[in-house]
N, C-alpha and C positions, 0 to 999 in steps of 0.2 A: 675167429674165435674157436672154431672147431679144431684148430691146430693146438690149442692148449692141452697139455698132458697133465697127469697127476703131478709131475714135476717139470716145469718149463724153465730153462736156463738161458739167459741173454748175456752174451760176452761180446767184447769189442773195446776199442779205444774210447777215451773220454769224448764226450760231446758227439757221439755217433748216433744217438737216438734211443738208447736202451730205456732210460727213465721215461722218455717221451711216450714210448709204446706202452710201458707199464701203467702210466697214468691214464692213457686212453682206455685200456682194458678195465681199470678201476672205475672209470666213468660209466662204462656199460652197465656195471652192477649197480652203481649208485643211482643211475637214471631210472632203473626199474624199481629199486627198493626205496627210493626217496630218503627221508631222514633215517638215521641209524636206528634200527629196532633195538629194544632191550636184548642184551645178550641171551642166547638160548631160545628166543622166540622166533619160530620160523615165519618168514614173511608170507603174507597172503595178499594177492592183488586187491581183494575185497576191502581190506583194512586201510589201504593207502590211497587208492584212486577213486574210491566209491563216490565221494561227494561230486567230483567233476563229471564222472560218467552218469551218475543219477541225474544231474542237471541236464546233460545232453539227452538222456532218455525221456525225461519229463518234457523237454522243450518241443520235441517232435512226435510225441506219443499220441496225441488226441485222435488224429485221423486213423492211425494204424490200429489203435485199440478199438475204436468204434467199428472198424471194418472186420476185425477178427475176434471180437469179444466172445461170441458164442462158440467159435471153434476152439478157443483157448479153454473155455469152461469145460467143454466136452472132452478135450484131450486130458486135462488135468484130473478129471474124474477117474480116468483109467490109470493114472500113475500109481505104481506100487512102491510104497516106502521100503527102502533097503535094497532095491534093485540097483546093481552097480554097473550094468552093461550099457548104460545110455551113452550114445555118441551123437554128434550133430546129425549124422545121416539117419538116425532112427527117429528124429523129431519130425513134426509136421513140416511140410515144404515151406509154408508161409513163415514159420518160425525160423527155419534154416536161413532163408533169405534175410530176415531181420537180423539174425546174429552175425551174418557175414558183414552187413553194413556196420554194425556196432563194433565188431572186432577190428575192422579197418580203421574206424575212428579211434579205438583204443591204441592201436599201433602208432597212429599219427601222434597221439598224446605222448607215447614213449619217445618218439623222435624229437618232439619239442623238449621233453625233459632231458634227453641226451644232449641237445644243443646247449641248454642252460647248465647242465652238469659239467660239460667240457670247459665252458667259460669259468665256472667256479673252481674246478680243480686246477686250472692253469692260471687263475687270477687274471683273466683277460677282460678288458673293457668291451671287446667285440670279438665274435667268433672268427672274424677275418684275420685277427692278429695271430691265430693259431698257425697258419701257414707262414706268416712272417717270422715266427719263432723257428720254423723249420728251414729258414734260409731259402735255398733254391729248390727244396722239395715241395713242389707246388701241388702235387696230387698224391693222396694216399687214401686207403679205404679200410673200413672195418666191416666184417660180415658176421651175421648170426645165422648159422645154418641149422635147418631142421635135421633130425636124425634119419629121416627116410633117405636112404642112399639111392633109391631108384629115381629120385627127382632132385638133381643137383641144383635146380633153379629155385627150389624152395628156400625161403629165408629173407633176411633183411640186409641190405647193403647201404652203408653210409659212406659216401665218397666226398672228400674235401678237395675241391679243385679251385685254385686261385682265390682262396679265401671264402668260398661259398660251400655250404653243406647241401649236397644233393642226396636224396634217398630213394630207394626202390625197395618194395617189399611184395612178396607173394606167398601166402600161406593157404594151402588147401585144408580147411578145418573139418572136412566131412567126417574124418575118422577120429577127431579129437573127442576125448571123453568129457562128459559134462557132469559127472558125479551121479549120486543116487537120487538127487532132487528132494531129499528129505527136508531140507531147509524150506523149500517152497511149499511142500505139503504141510509142514507144521504151521507155516505162516497162513496157509489157506484155512486151517482149522481154527486159528486164533483171531483172525481179522473178520469182522462182521461183513457179510455181503449185502447189507441192507442199503448201502449208498454207493453211488458211482465213485465217490472219492476213495472209499476203502478198496473198491475194485482196482482203481488205477494204481494205488499204492502197492497192492498185492502183485500186479503184473509188472510194475517197475522193479520190484525186488526180485521177481523171477528172472527178468532179463539181466539184471545186474549180476545175479548169482551165476547164470549161464556164461556170461562174458568173463567173469572172474575165473571160473574153472578152465575155460579155454585159454585165457591169457597165462594162467599158471602152467598150463601144458606147453604152450608155445615157448615161453621163456623159463622153462623149468631149471635150466642151468644157472640162471641168474637169481634164483629165489633164495639162495643161501648167503651167508654173510661174506663180505669182502673187507679185508683190513690191510691197510697200507702202512708199512714202516719205512719212512723216507731215510735217505742218507743223512749223515751228521746227526744221528739221534741223540748223542750225548750232549751236543751243543744246544739242541732244541729243548731237551729236558732241563738243562741248567738255566735257560732263559725264559721258559714259559711262565714260571712263577712271577718273574719280574713283569712280564707282559700282562698277566692277569691283575697284578697289583696296580699297574698303570691305568688299566681300564676301570677298575673299581674307583680309583681316585678321581677319574674324570667323569664318572657317572652322574654326580650331582649337577653337572653343567649341561646334561643332555637336554636339548630343546632351548637352551639359553644362548649358547654359542657353538660355533662349529668345532667339532672334535676331530683332531687329526689322529686317527687310530691306525697303527701300523697294519699294512695290508699283508695278509698271508694267503698262500695258495690253499686250495681246498684240501689237498692231501695233508698238509701240515696242520691246518685247523682241525681236521678230523682226528689226526694223531693225538693232538693235545687234548681235545675234547674227550676222546676215548679213555685216556689215562686218568683224566679228572673224575670221570663218572664210572670207573671200574666197580663192579659189584663184588667187592672184596670180602663180603660176608658169607660167600658160598664158593665152593670149588667147582671147576668144570671137569669134563671127562678126560682131559689131557694133562691133568695135574702130575701124573707120573713122569711125563716128558720134561715138565718144568723142574721137577725134583732132580732128575738126572743132570740137567744143566747146572743146577745150583750145587749139587754135590761134586760133580766131576770137573766142572770148569770154574765156577765162581768160588768154590770152597766156602759157601755161605748161602744165605737165603735173601730173597727180595720180598718186601712187603709194603703195603700201603698203610699209613697211620694217620689218623685225624681225630680230633675231638669233635663234639657234636656240631660246632659252628665254625670249625677251622677248615682251611683249604687243605685237601689231602696232599700228603707228601710221601715220596718213595724213599724207603730206607733199605740199606744193605746191612744185614745182620750176620756176624760171624762170632767165633769164640772169643774174640777180643773186644766186642762191643757192637753198637748199632750207630750207623752214620747216615745222614742224608746224602743223596747222590752227588751234590756239589763238592763233597769231601772225599769221594772215592775215585778209583782209577777210571780211565776212559773205557777200559774193557768192561767194567761192571755197568757203566752208564749205557754202553751200546747193547749189552745183552739183557739189561733189566726189562725193556719193553717186550722182548720176545718171551721172557720168562713169565711176565704178568699176563700176556695174552694167552699163552698156553695154560696158565694156571686158572684163569677165570672166564675166558671168553670163547676161544676158538673151539669149534666142534667139527664133527665129521662133515665132509662136503663143503666146508667153508673154503674160501680162497684167501691165502695169506701171501701178500706181496712184500718181499724184503729186498731193499736196495743194499747192496754191498754188505752182506751178513758177516763177512770176514773182518770188517773194519776194527782196528785197534786190537786184534787178536794175534797172539803168538801162533806160529804155524801149527804147533801141537794142539792148541785149542781150536784152531780152524778145522782140524780133522775131526775133533769131537763134535763140533757144531754141525759139520757136514753129515756125520753119522746120525745126528738128531733129526736133520732134515729127512733122511731116509726113513727114520722111525715115524715121522709125521705122515709121510706118504702111506706107510703101512696102516696107520690109524684112519686113513680115509681123508686126510686133509690135502687139498690141492695147494701147491706152492709154486709161486713164480718168483724168481730171484735174478738179480743182476750181480755180476761178480768180476773182479779184476785179479783174482788170486788163483795161481796155478796149483797151490797146495789144496785149496778148497775144492777145485774142480777135479784134481787127481783123486782125492778121497771119495768124491761122488762116483768117479769111474770105478774105483775099487768096490763100491757098493753095488754097481751094476755087474761087475765080474762075479761078486759073491752070490748073485742071484742064481747062478747055474749050479751051486753046490747043494747037496742034499741037506746038509746041516748049516744053515746060514743065519740062524737067529732072526732078529727083527731089524737088523741094520743092512738091509739089502734093497735093491731096486731091480725091476725087470726092464730090459732094454726098451720094450714098447711103452713103458710108463714115463719115459724121459724124452722130452723134446729140447733140443739145443739149437740155438741160432746165433750166428756171428754177424755183427754189425760192422760195416766199413763205410768210409766217407769218400765219395768220388772227388778226386783232386780238381777236376775241371768245373764241376757244378756245385760241389759242396753238399750234394744230396746224400742221404743215407741209403745204403743198399743192404738188404737183409738176406742171408743165405742159411738154409737149414743144414745142420751138420748130421752126418750119419752116426747113430748110436748103436753099438753092438755089444754083445756079451763078451766077445773076445777082446775088442779094442777099447771098450768103454766110451768115453766122451772125448772127441778130438780136441786137442789143446792148440789149435792153429795159431792164434794170436800170441800165445805165450812162447811157443817154440820158436817163432820168428824173432822175438826179443832175445831169447836165450842164444840163438845162433848169432845174432848181431853182437851180443856181448862177447861171445867166444871169439868171433872174427876180430873184434877190436883188441882183445887181449893178445891174440896171436901177433897182430900187427905191431903192438907196442913192444912185445918181447923181441921181435925181429929188429927193431930200430934202437932198442935200449943198449947203450954202450956197456 
């Protein structure tokens, strides 16, 4: 995961594992964030996992609380509201030990959530099917690394080997910040201390708050939104309304007879759900980028329209009129989701995953979209994309080269901001092999897979010319 850059590009032939990896990375975010938060609301661990962790704290608290009740009281008496320098190391030793136990349990909860999220995103009956989908690739791993460079062993490693998920994690939380504890102090002043029950509640919330702050620190890179735009967006958009209509028609029979509902992968289900629930009554901070795409590429605007009780529908508006997406070109259908997410949802530090952004675009428009990707990075959005287009990659390379100019506008990329990876398939085993490509200001992004195809085309043309009578 630490290999992700502000812009991460995956290239390679079809069925080599690019989308596979993109979905796994998306699963990492969704496992921590749970259900999609309302756009613009920053996730906080306390709001998503609190009930499960509170249950764990309550279940084994009795002995611990009775043993340390007076020490806790004495310590909290000295807590100063507004002090921001609290770390785990500065807490009483008995509380440090308690937090390490609870944080280990919280990380295990995350691992369980990751297992379920991978099954959901890939629409698997069992997590063992994941390596079956990877054919002969029996082992692969995902790692969440801590920022501390002096301890490369810090972090979480999830390894899939022969259909089984094995995990290892080690985090030294001693220097993790735990906040100013103002929440606990306020709760201390509002909850009566006249009964043991109120004391227990107070200390349970204290532990929960401390665990929440530590978990938000450990997984800080996953706290932001992650949005996945799958390939074949135009087809999904044109069929999702029919799917929703089918489900509504079948709903009266729920509990009466078995319903055969079409099965969708989690990334497609999230994509459809996101577009249905877009908060189109307010604009986001990246509306300017959406407007650029509308004016320079679409030559029109994209909007959501719905009556009070109607299913929302996406429309394309131009000087000639307004049409639903099923009546417009595939280019508009492919770009509409990107425009809508930029207009209403995506914010700084969010991760936007786009499969084949160049689909159905003329090379000229591919260049404009690639320049918009560079603008997204300048606005602080993290982008991961897969591509099969040499035009698209060449324009991104030009954005990297432009980064060395004094006057470069906002359509530039720094070489260190770009990570490029080429996927290949081993002939003997069918396994995917991933190799990082060097990105430099002078040479841009290597186009290895595309130059090979261009050379093969040229060689074939030369051979045909030699034998043509």
